C-alpha positions in Angstrom: 0.0 0.0 0.0 2.8 2.5 0.9 4.5 2.0 -2.5 1.3 2.8 -4.4 0.6 5.8 -2.2 4.1 7.1 -2.6 3.8 6.7 -6.4 0.6 8.7 -6.3 2.1 11.5 -4.3 5.1 11.6 -6.6 2.9 11.7 -9.7 0.9 14.5 -8.1 4.2 16.5 -7.7 5.1 16.0 -11.3 1.6 17.0 -12.5 2.0 20.3 -10.5 5.4 20.8 -12.1 3.8 20.3 -15.5 1.1 22.9 -14.5 3.8 25.5 -13.7 3.4 25.4 -9.9 7.0 24.6 -9.1 9.1 27.1 -7.3 12.6 25.8 -7.3 12.6 23.1 -4.6 9.7 24.5 -2.5 6.1 23.4 -2.4 4.8 20.0 -1.2 2.2 17.3 -1.6 1.2 14.8 1.2 -1.1 11.9 1.7 -2.3 10.4 5.0 -0.6 7.2 6.0 -3.4 4.5 6.1 -1.8 3.0 9.2 -2.1 6.3 11.2 1.7 6.9 11.5 1.6 10.3 9.9 1.9 11.5 6.3 3.7 10.5 3.2 5.2 13.7 1.9 7.5 15.0 -0.8 11.0 15.3 0.6 12.8 18.7 0.8 15.6 19.9 -1.5 13.9 18.5 -4.7 11.8 20.2 -7.3 8.3 18.8 -8.1 9.5 17.5 -11.5 12.2 15.4 -9.7 10.0 13.5 -7.4 9.6 9.7 -7.7 8.7 7.1 -5.2 12.1 7.3 -3.4 11.6 11.1 -2.8 8.4 10.6 -0.8 9.0 10.1 2.9 6.9 9.1 5.9 6.7 12.0 8.4 5.2 11.5 11.9 2.5 13.8 13.3 5.3 15.5 15.3 7.7 15.9 12.3 10.0 12.9 12.7 11.1 11.1 9.5 10.0 7.5 10.1 10.7 6.0 6.7 12.6 7.0 3.5 15.7 9.0 2.8 15.7 12.7 2.7 14.8 15.8 4.8 11.3 16.8 5.6 10.0 20.2 4.6 9.9 22.8 7.5 6.3 23.6 6.7 5.0 20.0 7.4 2.5 21.4 10.0 0.4 22.7 7.0 -0.3 19.1 6.3 -0.4 17.4 9.7 -2.6 20.0 11.3 -5.1 20.1 8.5 -5.4 16.3 8.5 -5.7 16.3 12.3 -8.6 18.8 12.0 -10.3 17.1 9.0 -10.7 13.3 9.1 -12.2 13.5 5.6 -8.9 14.9 4.2 -6.3 12.4 3.0 -4.3 14.7 0.7 -2.9 18.2 1.2 -1.1 20.4 -1.3 0.9 23.6 -0.8 2.4 25.5 -3.7 3.5 29.0 -4.5 1.2 29.1 -7.6 2.1 32.4 -9.4 -1.4 33.5 -10.6 -2.9 32.7 -7.2 -0.2 34.6 -5.3 -0.8 37.7 -7.5 -4.6 37.4 -7.3 -4.5 37.1 -3.4 -2.7 40.5 -3.2 -5.6 42.3 -4.8 -8.1 41.7 -2.0 -10.7 40.9 -4.7 -13.3 38.1 -4.3 -12.8 35.1 -6.5 -15.6 35.2 -9.1 -16.8 32.0 -10.8 -16.3 33.4 -14.3 -15.2 30.0 -15.5 -15.9 26.3 -14.8 -12.8 26.2 -12.6 -14.1 29.0 -10.3 -17.3 27.0 -9.6 -15.3 24.4 -7.7 -14.4 26.9 -5.0 -17.1 29.6 -5.1 -19.6 30.0 -3.3 -18.6 30.9 -0.7 -15.5 32.9 -1.4 -12.1 31.1 -1.0 -10.9 31.6 2.6 -7.8 33.7 3.1 -5.3 33.0 5.8 -4.3 36.5 7.1 -2.4 35.6 10.3 0.9 35.5 8.5 2.4 35.4 5.0 5.6 33.9 6.3 6.4 30.3 6.8 4.1 28.0 8.7 6.5 26.1 10.8 4.7 25.1 14.0 1.5 23.3 15.1 -0.1 26.6 16.3 0.1 28.2 12.9 -0.8 25.0 11.1 -3.9 24.7 13.3 -4.8 28.3 12.7 -4.6 27.7 8.9 -6.8 24.6 9.3 -9.3 26.6 11.2 -9.4 29.2 8.4 -9.9 26.5 5.8 -12.7 25.0 7.9 -14.8 22.7 5.6 -13.5 24.3 2.4 -11.3 22.7 -0.2 -8.7 25.5 -0.5 -7.3 28.6 1.0 -5.2 31.5 -0.3 -2.3 32.6 1.8 -1.6 36.2 0.7 2.1 37.0 0.2 2.8 33.2 0.2 0.8 30.7 -1.8 -2.1 28.3 -1.7 -3.3 25.2 0.2 -5.7 22.7 -1.2 -7.0 19.4 0.2 -9.2 16.5 -0.7 -10.2 12.9 0.0 -7.4 11.6 -2.2 -4.4 12.7 -4.1 -6.4 13.2 -7.3 -8.8 15.6 -5.6 -6.1 17.5 -3.7 -3.8 18.0 -6.6 -6.4 18.8 -9.2 -7.9 21.3 -6.8 -4.6 23.1 -6.8 -4.4 22.9 -10.6 -8.0 24.3 -10.9 -7.6 27.0 -8.3 -4.6 28.4 -10.1 -6.5 28.4 -13.4 -9.5 30.1 -11.7 -7.2 32.8 -10.3 -5.6 33.2 -13.8 -9.0 33.8 -15.4 -9.9 36.3 -12.7 -6.5 38.1 -13.1 -7.1 38.4 -16.8 -10.6 39.8 -16.3 -9.3 42.3 -13.8 -6.6 43.4 -16.1 -9.3 44.2 -18.7 -11.2 46.4 -16.3 -12.9 43.8 -14.1 -15.5 41.1 -14.8 -19.0 42.3 -15.6 -20.7 38.9 -15.3 -20.2 35.6 -13.5 -22.2 32.6 -12.5 -24.8 33.1 -9.8 -24.4 31.0 -6.7 -27.1 28.6 -7.9 -25.4 28.2 -11.3 -21.9 27.8 -9.7 -23.2 25.1 -7.4 -24.8 23.3 -10.2 -21.6 23.5 -12.3 -19.6 22.1 -9.3 -21.7 19.0 -9.4 -21.7 18.7 -13.2 -18.1 19.6 -14.0 -16.1 18.4 -11.0 -17.3 15.1 -9.7 -14.5 12.7 -8.7 -14.8 10.8 -12.0 -14.1 13.9 -14.1 -11.3 15.0 -11.8 -9.8 11.6 -12.4 -10.1 12.1 -16.2 -8.2 15.4 -15.9 -5.5 13.8 -13.7 -5.1 10.9 -16.2 -4.8 13.3 -19.1 -2.0 15.2 -17.3 -0.3 11.9 -16.4 -0.4 11.0 -20.1 1.2 14.3 -21.0 4.0 13.5 -18.6 4.5 10.1 -20.3 4.6 11.8 -23.8 
């Protein structure tokens, strides 16, 4: 089981690299260990595109490396504290997605002007305002988890994004789609601001129609095929 889970985390990392969410060696993907020991997480000092099974390590709830070679990321509490708070979450993603970082600085609400936006809005995407610096301890990780609440994503102004889901496909594709939604909003804002967007009712309907687990899996599989090509 652990090998398959490590492979899935590694593939998620490479998909994020393909989608231009790499930032040198920073950013991370994790998955909950089925045995309850902690999280399987991308190792530090490697870029997303470099991650294979051997670069995914088991990190305890308190930050100890239990299995695998490599250092853990200093911001592991983003992952452990969100999973502590949310039993339904089995994957957490943190990246410095460029369009999302730029969008978060504008203090504008995310509008569902595209299919992607409907995955997150309504309500508006939470913003973690306590700090834009590194989230290095359990207190900050728990505060971030409280900000996210029952949502599937948060913007961290001056820093990046966090997304989560029941599995790696959902967590990673949520990061991909949030970045695309922010990119659409940024383009509309650059043209003077959007004049129309989906109503709450339409956005919720589109969320069910466009982004059920089966369609997220299709998008994941497509990106995986692009990596193979």
